[in-house]
ROGUMAR-952612 format. One record per residue (C-alpha): x negated, y negated, z negated. Coordinates in nm, 4 decimals. Example, Ala and Ser with C-alpha at 12.3 -4.5 7.8 and 13.67 -1.06 7.14 Angstrom:
<atoms>
<atom><u>-1.2300</u><v>0.4500</v><w>-0.7800</w></atom>
<atom><u>-1.3670</u><v>0.1060</v><w>-0.7140</w></atom>
</atoms>
This chain:
<atoms>
<atom><u>-0.0158</u><v>-0.0134</v><w>0.0145</w></atom>
<atom><u>-0.1053</u><v>-0.3635</v><w>0.1353</w></atom>
<atom><u>-0.1254</u><v>-0.6555</v><w>-0.1301</w></atom>
<atom><u>0.1764</u><v>-0.8073</v><w>0.0770</w></atom>
<atom><u>0.3599</u><v>-0.4561</v><w>-0.0300</w></atom>
<atom><u>0.2823</u><v>-0.4398</v><w>-0.3404</w></atom>
<atom><u>0.3899</u><v>-0.7408</v><w>-0.3801</w></atom>
<atom><u>0.7178</u><v>-0.6749</v><w>-0.2607</w></atom>
<atom><u>0.7338</u><v>-0.3609</v><w>-0.4722</w></atom>
<atom><u>0.6711</u><v>-0.5506</v><w>-0.7827</w></atom>
<atom><u>0.9651</u><v>-0.8966</v><w>-0.6533</w></atom>
<atom><u>1.2306</u><v>-0.5734</v><w>-0.6011</w></atom>
<atom><u>1.1319</u><v>-0.4185</v><w>-0.9472</w></atom>
<atom><u>1.1858</u><v>-0.7855</v><w>-1.1027</w></atom>
<atom><u>1.5416</u><v>-0.7518</v><w>-0.9539</w></atom>
<atom><u>1.6118</u><v>-0.4546</v><w>-1.0468</w></atom>
<atom><u>1.5428</u><v>-0.5374</v><w>-1.4258</w></atom>
<atom><u>1.7081</u><v>-0.8421</v><w>-1.3799</w></atom>
<atom><u>2.0265</u><v>-0.6539</v><w>-1.3408</w></atom>
<atom><u>1.9906</u><v>-0.4255</v><w>-1.5390</w></atom>
<atom><u>1.8796</u><v>-0.6879</v><w>-1.8668</w></atom>
<atom><u>2.1823</u><v>-0.8577</v><w>-1.7544</w></atom>
<atom><u>2.4362</u><v>-0.5028</v><w>-1.8164</w></atom>
<atom><u>2.2206</u><v>-0.4243</v><w>-2.1801</w></atom>
<atom><u>2.2817</u><v>-0.8329</v><w>-2.2147</w></atom>
<atom><u>2.6779</u><v>-0.7683</v><w>-2.1573</w></atom>
<atom><u>2.6571</u><v>-0.4538</v><w>-2.3035</w></atom>
<atom><u>2.5618</u><v>-0.5772</v><w>-2.6358</w></atom>
<atom><u>2.7763</u><v>-0.8489</v><w>-2.6448</w></atom>
<atom><u>2.4322</u><v>-0.9976</v><w>-2.8048</w></atom>
<atom><u>2.0895</u><v>-1.1329</v><w>-2.6295</w></atom>
<atom><u>1.8451</u><v>-1.4075</v><w>-2.5220</w></atom>
<atom><u>1.8995</u><v>-1.3620</v><w>-2.0982</w></atom>
<atom><u>1.8249</u><v>-1.6968</v><w>-2.0022</w></atom>
<atom><u>1.4377</u><v>-1.6557</v><w>-2.1832</w></atom>
<atom><u>1.4289</u><v>-1.2613</v><w>-2.0721</w></atom>
<atom><u>1.5118</u><v>-1.3729</v><w>-1.7223</w></atom>
<atom><u>1.2458</u><v>-1.6553</v><w>-1.6658</w></atom>
<atom><u>0.9915</u><v>-1.3863</v><w>-1.8472</w></atom>
<atom><u>1.1106</u><v>-1.1669</v><w>-1.6697</w></atom>
<atom><u>0.8770</u><v>-1.1390</v><w>-1.3442</w></atom>
<atom><u>0.6203</u><v>-1.2097</v><w>-1.5709</w></atom>
<atom><u>0.5977</u><v>-0.9126</v><w>-1.7589</w></atom>
<atom><u>0.6774</u><v>-0.6959</v><w>-1.4602</w></atom>
<atom><u>0.3284</u><v>-0.7987</v><w>-1.3026</w></atom>
<atom><u>0.1810</u><v>-0.7092</v><w>-1.6414</w></atom>
<atom><u>0.3323</u><v>-0.4148</v><w>-1.6674</w></atom>
<atom><u>0.3632</u><v>-0.3008</v><w>-1.3035</w></atom>
<atom><u>0.1048</u><v>-0.3881</v><w>-1.2039</w></atom>
<atom><u>-0.2452</u><v>-0.5769</v><w>-1.4736</w></atom>
<atom><u>-0.2284</u><v>-0.3627</v><w>-1.8080</w></atom>
<atom><u>-0.3632</u><v>-0.0318</v><w>-1.8872</w></atom>
<atom><u>-0.1171</u><v>0.1703</v><w>-2.0617</w></atom>
<atom><u>0.0435</u><v>0.5410</v><w>-2.0818</w></atom>
<atom><u>0.4000</u><v>0.6214</v><w>-2.1755</w></atom>
<atom><u>0.2278</u><v>0.9782</v><w>-2.1958</w></atom>
<atom><u>0.0324</u><v>0.8345</v><w>-2.4319</w></atom>
<atom><u>0.1304</u><v>0.4856</v><w>-2.6216</w></atom>
<atom><u>-0.1389</u><v>0.4961</v><w>-2.8522</w></atom>
<atom><u>-0.4252</u><v>0.5752</v><w>-2.6351</w></atom>
<atom><u>-0.7204</u><v>0.4024</v><w>-2.8150</w></atom>
<atom><u>-0.8535</u><v>0.1983</v><w>-2.5204</w></atom>
<atom><u>-0.5284</u><v>0.0858</v><w>-2.4271</w></atom>
<atom><u>-0.4510</u><v>-0.2921</v><w>-2.3516</w></atom>
<atom><u>-0.2267</u><v>-0.4507</v><w>-2.5617</w></atom>
<atom><u>0.0877</u><v>-0.6603</v><w>-2.4955</w></atom>
<atom><u>0.2468</u><v>-0.9376</v><w>-2.7935</w></atom>
<atom><u>0.5986</u><v>-1.0297</v><w>-2.6691</w></atom>
<atom><u>0.5462</u><v>-1.3609</v><w>-2.9199</w></atom>
<atom><u>0.9000</u><v>-1.4785</v><w>-2.7923</w></atom>
<atom><u>1.0599</u><v>-1.1843</v><w>-2.9548</w></atom>
<atom><u>1.4348</u><v>-1.3028</v><w>-2.9059</w></atom>
<atom><u>1.4213</u><v>-1.2391</v><w>-2.5545</w></atom>
<atom><u>1.3212</u><v>-0.8533</v><w>-2.7108</w></atom>
<atom><u>1.6269</u><v>-0.7049</v><w>-2.4275</w></atom>
<atom><u>1.3310</u><v>-0.7594</v><w>-2.1414</w></atom>
<atom><u>1.1343</u><v>-0.6297</v><w>-2.3443</w></atom>
<atom><u>1.2996</u><v>-0.3611</v><w>-2.3410</w></atom>
<atom><u>1.4396</u><v>-0.3120</v><w>-2.0195</w></atom>
<atom><u>1.0250</u><v>-0.2760</v><w>-1.8876</w></atom>
<atom><u>0.9904</u><v>-0.0121</v><w>-2.1470</w></atom>
<atom><u>1.2460</u><v>0.1571</v><w>-2.0133</w></atom>
<atom><u>1.1260</u><v>0.1096</v><w>-1.6955</w></atom>
<atom><u>0.7616</u><v>0.2290</v><w>-1.7509</w></atom>
<atom><u>0.9134</u><v>0.5264</v><w>-1.9554</w></atom>
<atom><u>0.8114</u><v>0.4941</v><w>-2.3117</w></atom>
<atom><u>1.1940</u><v>0.4510</v><w>-2.3930</w></atom>
<atom><u>1.4750</u><v>0.6417</v><w>-2.1556</w></atom>
<atom><u>1.7836</u><v>0.4519</v><w>-2.0679</w></atom>
<atom><u>2.0334</u><v>0.6320</v><w>-2.2991</w></atom>
<atom><u>1.8042</u><v>0.4783</v><w>-2.6018</w></atom>
<atom><u>1.8773</u><v>0.1030</v><w>-2.4617</w></atom>
<atom><u>2.2710</u><v>0.2166</v><w>-2.3858</w></atom>
<atom><u>2.2540</u><v>0.1623</v><w>-2.8188</w></atom>
<atom><u>2.1126</u><v>-0.1717</v><w>-2.8047</w></atom>
<atom><u>2.3479</u><v>-0.4044</v><w>-3.0625</w></atom>
<atom><u>2.5030</u><v>-0.0675</v><w>-3.1844</w></atom>
<atom><u>2.4389</u><v>0.0084</v><w>-3.5914</w></atom>
<atom><u>2.1547</u><v>0.2174</v><w>-3.6763</w></atom>
<atom><u>2.0364</u><v>0.1878</v><w>-3.2760</w></atom>
<atom><u>1.5840</u><v>0.2387</v><w>-3.3160</w></atom>
<atom><u>1.6642</u><v>-0.1202</v><w>-3.0770</w></atom>
<atom><u>1.6409</u><v>-0.4304</v><w>-3.3270</w></atom>
<atom><u>1.7039</u><v>-0.7260</v><w>-3.2032</w></atom>
<atom><u>1.3252</u><v>-0.8846</v><w>-3.2201</w></atom>
<atom><u>1.0592</u><v>-0.6211</v><w>-3.1434</w></atom>
<atom><u>0.9664</u><v>-0.3663</v><w>-3.3647</w></atom>
<atom><u>0.7005</u><v>-0.0522</v><w>-3.3973</w></atom>
<atom><u>0.9296</u><v>0.1339</v><w>-3.4262</w></atom>
<atom><u>0.9889</u><v>0.1574</v><w>-3.0613</w></atom>
<atom><u>0.7349</u><v>0.3379</v><w>-2.8628</w></atom>
<atom><u>0.5430</u><v>0.0427</v><w>-2.6504</w></atom>
<atom><u>0.5892</u><v>-0.2366</v><w>-2.9222</w></atom>
<atom><u>0.2442</u><v>-0.3233</v><w>-3.0684</w></atom>
<atom><u>0.3605</u><v>-0.5562</v><w>-3.3258</w></atom>
<atom><u>0.6898</u><v>-0.7027</v><w>-3.5120</w></atom>
<atom><u>0.7625</u><v>-1.0238</v><w>-3.3734</w></atom>
<atom><u>0.9849</u><v>-1.2893</v><w>-3.4214</w></atom>
<atom><u>0.9145</u><v>-1.5244</v><w>-3.6430</w></atom>
<atom><u>0.7723</u><v>-1.7321</v><w>-3.3898</w></atom>
<atom><u>0.3750</u><v>-1.8277</v><w>-3.4100</w></atom>
<atom><u>0.2439</u><v>-1.5433</v><w>-3.5178</w></atom>
<atom><u>0.1601</u><v>-1.3087</v><w>-3.1852</w></atom>
<atom><u>-0.1298</u><v>-1.5490</v><w>-3.0953</w></atom>
<atom><u>-0.3242</u><v>-1.4934</v><w>-3.4340</w></atom>
<atom><u>-0.2260</u><v>-1.1439</v><w>-3.3610</w></atom>
<atom><u>-0.3731</u><v>-1.1029</v><w>-3.0572</w></atom>
<atom><u>-0.6894</u><v>-1.3478</v><w>-3.1550</w></atom>
<atom><u>-0.6794</u><v>-1.0484</v><w>-3.4289</w></atom>
<atom><u>-0.6993</u><v>-0.8038</v><w>-3.1880</w></atom>
<atom><u>-0.9338</u><v>-0.9466</v><w>-2.9694</w></atom>
<atom><u>-1.2072</u><v>-0.9787</v><w>-3.2295</w></atom>
<atom><u>-1.1733</u><v>-0.6637</v><w>-3.2957</w></atom>
<atom><u>-1.2018</u><v>-0.4506</v><w>-2.9354</w></atom>
<atom><u>-1.5523</u><v>-0.7251</v><w>-2.9234</w></atom>
<atom><u>-1.6823</u><v>-0.5783</v><w>-3.2588</w></atom>
<atom><u>-1.6004</u><v>-0.2179</v><w>-3.1500</w></atom>
<atom><u>-1.7301</u><v>-0.2438</v><w>-2.8118</w></atom>
<atom><u>-1.3453</u><v>-0.1650</v><w>-2.6052</w></atom>
<atom><u>-1.2959</u><v>-0.3087</v><w>-2.3156</w></atom>
<atom><u>-0.9208</u><v>-0.3675</v><w>-2.3482</w></atom>
<atom><u>-0.7932</u><v>-0.6549</v><w>-2.2685</w></atom>
<atom><u>-0.4975</u><v>-0.8310</v><w>-2.5049</w></atom>
<atom><u>-0.2224</u><v>-1.0138</v><w>-2.3259</w></atom>
<atom><u>-0.0057</u><v>-1.2465</v><w>-2.5182</w></atom>
<atom><u>0.3065</u><v>-1.3877</v><w>-2.4062</w></atom>
<atom><u>0.4365</u><v>-1.7531</v><w>-2.6371</w></atom>
<atom><u>0.7564</u><v>-1.9179</v><w>-2.5225</w></atom>
<atom><u>0.7505</u><v>-2.3476</v><w>-2.4661</w></atom>
<atom><u>0.9662</u><v>-2.4172</v><w>-2.7993</w></atom>
<atom><u>0.7760</u><v>-2.2108</v><w>-2.9592</w></atom>
<atom><u>0.4453</u><v>-2.4904</v><w>-2.9151</w></atom>
<atom><u>0.5827</u><v>-2.6365</v><w>-3.1923</w></atom>
<atom><u>0.4703</u><v>-2.4238</v><w>-3.4575</w></atom>
<atom><u>0.1515</u><v>-2.5018</v><w>-3.6445</w></atom>
<atom><u>-0.0090</u><v>-2.1569</v><w>-3.6711</w></atom>
<atom><u>-0.0747</u><v>-2.1095</v><w>-3.3211</w></atom>
<atom><u>-0.3234</u><v>-2.4302</v><w>-3.2576</w></atom>
<atom><u>-0.5312</u><v>-2.2779</v><w>-3.5561</w></atom>
<atom><u>-0.5333</u><v>-1.9548</v><w>-3.3760</w></atom>
<atom><u>-0.5956</u><v>-2.1529</v><w>-3.0212</w></atom>
<atom><u>-0.9170</u><v>-2.2701</v><w>-3.2262</w></atom>
<atom><u>-0.9792</u><v>-1.9650</v><w>-3.3952</w></atom>
<atom><u>-0.9800</u><v>-1.7384</v><w>-3.0396</w></atom>
<atom><u>-1.2602</u><v>-2.0609</v><w>-2.8609</w></atom>
<atom><u>-1.4766</u><v>-2.0768</v><w>-3.1439</w></atom>
<atom><u>-1.4765</u><v>-1.6181</v><w>-3.1224</w></atom>
<atom><u>-1.5152</u><v>-1.7502</v><w>-2.7439</w></atom>
<atom><u>-1.2232</u><v>-1.3976</v><w>-2.6131</w></atom>
<atom><u>-1.2496</u><v>-1.3710</v><w>-2.3212</w></atom>
<atom><u>-1.1065</u><v>-1.0735</v><w>-2.3664</w></atom>
<atom><u>-0.7367</u><v>-1.2542</v><w>-2.4402</w></atom>
<atom><u>-0.4832</u><v>-1.3999</v><w>-2.2099</w></atom>
<atom><u>-0.2539</u><v>-1.6142</v><w>-2.3562</w></atom>
<atom><u>0.0745</u><v>-1.7005</v><w>-2.1446</w></atom>
<atom><u>0.3774</u><v>-1.9760</v><w>-2.2071</w></atom>
<atom><u>0.6646</u><v>-1.9339</v><w>-2.0601</w></atom>
<atom><u>0.7732</u><v>-2.2737</v><w>-1.9832</w></atom>
<atom><u>1.0723</u><v>-2.2351</v><w>-1.8859</w></atom>
<atom><u>1.1581</u><v>-2.6262</v><w>-2.0201</w></atom>
<atom><u>1.4602</u><v>-2.5264</v><w>-2.2785</w></atom>
<atom><u>1.4667</u><v>-2.3821</v><w>-2.6389</w></atom>
<atom><u>1.7622</u><v>-2.3089</v><w>-2.8041</w></atom>
<atom><u>1.9081</u><v>-2.6976</v><w>-2.9305</w></atom>
<atom><u>1.7665</u><v>-2.9213</v><w>-2.5988</w></atom>
<atom><u>1.5037</u><v>-2.9753</v><w>-2.3675</w></atom>
<atom><u>1.1334</u><v>-2.8563</v><w>-2.4849</w></atom>
<atom><u>1.0291</u><v>-3.3248</v><w>-2.4491</w></atom>
<atom><u>1.3490</u><v>-3.3854</v><w>-2.6285</w></atom>
<atom><u>1.2905</u><v>-3.1802</v><w>-2.9615</w></atom>
<atom><u>0.8844</u><v>-3.2015</v><w>-2.9526</w></atom>
<atom><u>0.7034</u><v>-3.3259</v><w>-2.6702</w></atom>
<atom><u>0.4470</u><v>-3.0850</v><w>-2.5296</w></atom>
<atom><u>0.3082</u><v>-3.2354</v><w>-2.2743</w></atom>
<atom><u>-0.0216</u><v>-3.2725</v><w>-2.1127</w></atom>
<atom><u>-0.0028</u><v>-2.9159</v><w>-2.2496</w></atom>
<atom><u>-0.3008</u><v>-2.8367</v><w>-1.9616</w></atom>
<atom><u>-0.5562</u><v>-3.1236</v><w>-2.1042</w></atom>
<atom><u>-0.4380</u><v>-2.9768</v><w>-2.5045</w></atom>
<atom><u>-0.5372</u><v>-2.6205</v><w>-2.4350</w></atom>
<atom><u>-0.8267</u><v>-2.7567</v><w>-2.2243</w></atom>
<atom><u>-0.9509</u><v>-2.9853</v><w>-2.4891</w></atom>
<atom><u>-0.9235</u><v>-2.6371</v><w>-2.7337</w></atom>
<atom><u>-1.2031</u><v>-2.5073</v><w>-2.5144</w></atom>
<atom><u>-0.9882</u><v>-2.2706</v><w>-2.3315</w></atom>
<atom><u>-0.9946</u><v>-2.1919</v><w>-1.9330</w></atom>
<atom><u>-0.6289</u><v>-2.3056</v><w>-1.8896</w></atom>
<atom><u>-0.4250</u><v>-2.2337</v><w>-1.5654</w></atom>
<atom><u>-0.0884</u><v>-2.4034</v><w>-1.4609</w></atom>
<atom><u>0.1219</u><v>-2.1407</v><w>-1.2569</w></atom>
<atom><u>0.4701</u><v>-2.1146</v><w>-1.0596</w></atom>
<atom><u>0.5746</u><v>-1.8360</v><w>-1.2713</w></atom>
<atom><u>0.8864</u><v>-1.7945</v><w>-1.0376</w></atom>
<atom><u>0.6910</u><v>-1.6956</v><w>-0.7518</w></atom>
<atom><u>0.5512</u><v>-1.3168</v><w>-0.7532</w></atom>
<atom><u>0.2717</u><v>-1.3506</v><w>-0.5376</w></atom>
<atom><u>0.1157</u><v>-1.6559</v><w>-0.7795</w></atom>
<atom><u>0.1086</u><v>-1.4300</v><w>-1.0924</w></atom>
<atom><u>-0.0483</u><v>-1.1522</v><w>-0.9508</w></atom>
<atom><u>-0.2807</u><v>-1.3531</v><w>-0.8037</w></atom>
<atom><u>-0.3476</u><v>-1.5698</v><w>-1.1123</w></atom>
<atom><u>-0.3986</u><v>-1.2130</v><w>-1.3693</w></atom>
<atom><u>-0.6034</u><v>-1.0711</v><w>-1.0859</w></atom>
<atom><u>-0.8869</u><v>-1.3231</v><w>-1.0693</w></atom>
<atom><u>-0.8453</u><v>-1.3687</v><w>-1.4457</w></atom>
<atom><u>-1.2829</u><v>-1.3852</v><w>-1.5541</w></atom>
<atom><u>-1.3191</u><v>-1.1715</v><w>-1.8926</w></atom>
<atom><u>-1.6746</u><v>-1.2711</v><w>-1.8974</w></atom>
<atom><u>-1.6806</u><v>-1.6420</v><w>-1.8970</w></atom>
<atom><u>-1.7225</u><v>-1.6462</v><w>-2.3215</w></atom>
<atom><u>-1.3715</u><v>-1.8931</v><w>-2.2927</w></atom>
<atom><u>-0.9738</u><v>-1.7408</v><w>-2.3935</w></atom>
<atom><u>-0.7399</u><v>-1.8256</v><w>-2.1022</w></atom>
<atom><u>-0.4149</u><v>-1.9567</v><w>-2.1141</w></atom>
<atom><u>-0.1773</u><v>-1.9222</v><w>-1.8357</w></atom>
<atom><u>0.1169</u><v>-2.2412</v><w>-1.8059</w></atom>
<atom><u>0.3706</u><v>-2.0372</v><w>-1.5733</w></atom>
<atom><u>0.6301</u><v>-2.2415</v><w>-1.5277</w></atom>
<atom><u>0.9351</u><v>-2.1086</v><w>-1.4623</w></atom>
<atom><u>1.2666</u><v>-2.1312</v><w>-1.4406</w></atom>
<atom><u>1.5481</u><v>-2.0256</v><w>-1.7709</w></atom>
<atom><u>1.7782</u><v>-1.8094</v><w>-1.6273</w></atom>
<atom><u>1.5743</u><v>-1.7068</v><w>-1.3130</w></atom>
<atom><u>1.7469</u><v>-1.4859</v><w>-1.0562</w></atom>
<atom><u>2.1451</u><v>-1.6084</v><w>-1.1740</w></atom>
<atom><u>2.2784</u><v>-1.8881</v><w>-1.0336</w></atom>
<atom><u>2.5202</u><v>-1.9835</v><w>-1.2974</w></atom>
<atom><u>2.2705</u><v>-1.9924</v><w>-1.5862</w></atom>
<atom><u>1.9543</u><v>-2.0969</v><w>-1.4136</w></atom>
<atom><u>1.8456</u><v>-2.4214</v><w>-1.6366</w></atom>
<atom><u>2.1472</u><v>-2.4431</v><w>-1.8293</w></atom>
<atom><u>2.0441</u><v>-2.4763</v><w>-2.2178</w></atom>
<atom><u>2.4219</u><v>-2.3152</v><w>-2.2936</w></atom>
<atom><u>2.2207</u><v>-1.9525</v><w>-2.1638</w></atom>
<atom><u>1.9381</u><v>-1.9475</v><w>-2.4037</w></atom>
<atom><u>2.1517</u><v>-1.6678</v><w>-2.5981</w></atom>
<atom><u>2.4264</u><v>-1.6872</v><w>-2.3843</w></atom>
<atom><u>2.7064</u><v>-1.3555</v><w>-2.3552</w></atom>
<atom><u>2.8073</u><v>-1.4312</v><w>-1.9907</w></atom>
<atom><u>3.2265</u><v>-1.3173</v><w>-2.0073</w></atom>
<atom><u>3.3910</u><v>-1.0146</v><w>-1.7827</w></atom>
<atom><u>3.4334</u><v>-1.2799</v><w>-1.4558</w></atom>
<atom><u>3.0411</u><v>-1.4471</v><w>-1.5230</w></atom>
<atom><u>2.9147</u><v>-1.0943</v><w>-1.5456</w></atom>
<atom><u>3.0659</u><v>-0.9195</v><w>-1.2396</w></atom>
<atom><u>2.9943</u><v>-1.2287</v><w>-1.0085</w></atom>
<atom><u>2.6072</u><v>-1.2631</v><w>-1.1478</w></atom>
<atom><u>2.6246</u><v>-0.8772</v><w>-1.0777</w></atom>
<atom><u>2.7640</u><v>-0.9462</v><w>-0.7324</w></atom>
<atom><u>2.4901</u><v>-1.1523</v><w>-0.6744</w></atom>
<atom><u>2.1877</u><v>-0.9454</v><w>-0.7944</w></atom>
<atom><u>2.3168</u><v>-0.6555</v><w>-0.6030</w></atom>
<atom><u>2.2902</u><v>-0.8350</v><w>-0.2899</w></atom>
<atom><u>1.9523</u><v>-0.9574</v><w>-0.3362</w></atom>
<atom><u>1.9027</u><v>-0.6362</v><w>-0.4435</w></atom>
<atom><u>2.0104</u><v>-0.4508</v><w>-0.1397</w></atom>
<atom><u>1.8357</u><v>-0.7533</v><w>0.0992</w></atom>
<atom><u>1.5347</u><v>-0.6045</v><w>-0.0395</w></atom>
<atom><u>1.6016</u><v>-0.2357</v><w>0.0692</w></atom>
<atom><u>1.7378</u><v>-0.3447</v><w>0.4040</w></atom>
<atom><u>1.3567</u><v>-0.4662</v><w>0.4746</w></atom>
<atom><u>1.1989</u><v>-0.1474</v><w>0.3622</w></atom>
</atoms>
């Protein structure tokens, strides 16, 4: 498979995962679908292209580590873990039910989940610890941390940012899902974040700003990271909240909204049309 075919396959996979995410949130009548949809392209590229992981051996010693710091968007991660074979479709269908294995934030009870997350601002600190451990143990695994942009208001993130630069953690990749909206308003109205690029560059990070809605750009960025430059890496992934479902895109209410029956049916038709376009072009 050449690069162009590989990108198309990842886009196709992401489209199917969007439909699955919609099904899961609708059935559970709960979930943070907007931020899940905005991060699905990145999650798809990581799990289906970049990460060295093995669903048959989820605790393999030298596996790459992924931390979902924006843990409230766990439904997207569950769909990814289902697609990769870490957990079953039947297990994911129990999401939102009493006594389900799957909670509203990632927990280590779920195969493929590295750490418990959900208290925003903690994921990067854990990622720094894992990256230091890899250096000390002379392991080659990389650690990837996906953060929300609203999460950037947490001070612990900047303590971790300073530590990562101090220890020259070039085996650490932090990603900000920069969709511009958080639970209560636009991020810039709640706590101004710009210029993110200048701020993290000043901390001593290797900073890259990309269109996170474009799969080809994501893959090329991940492929071209320099893991020998003695700098931690930050990808500012500018995305669209609710990406892929027209009635949800760039609307604040879908931070944790659940579609009504008519919204659900229309959205399913829209996603199926997208999936069918990929099928017809194979």
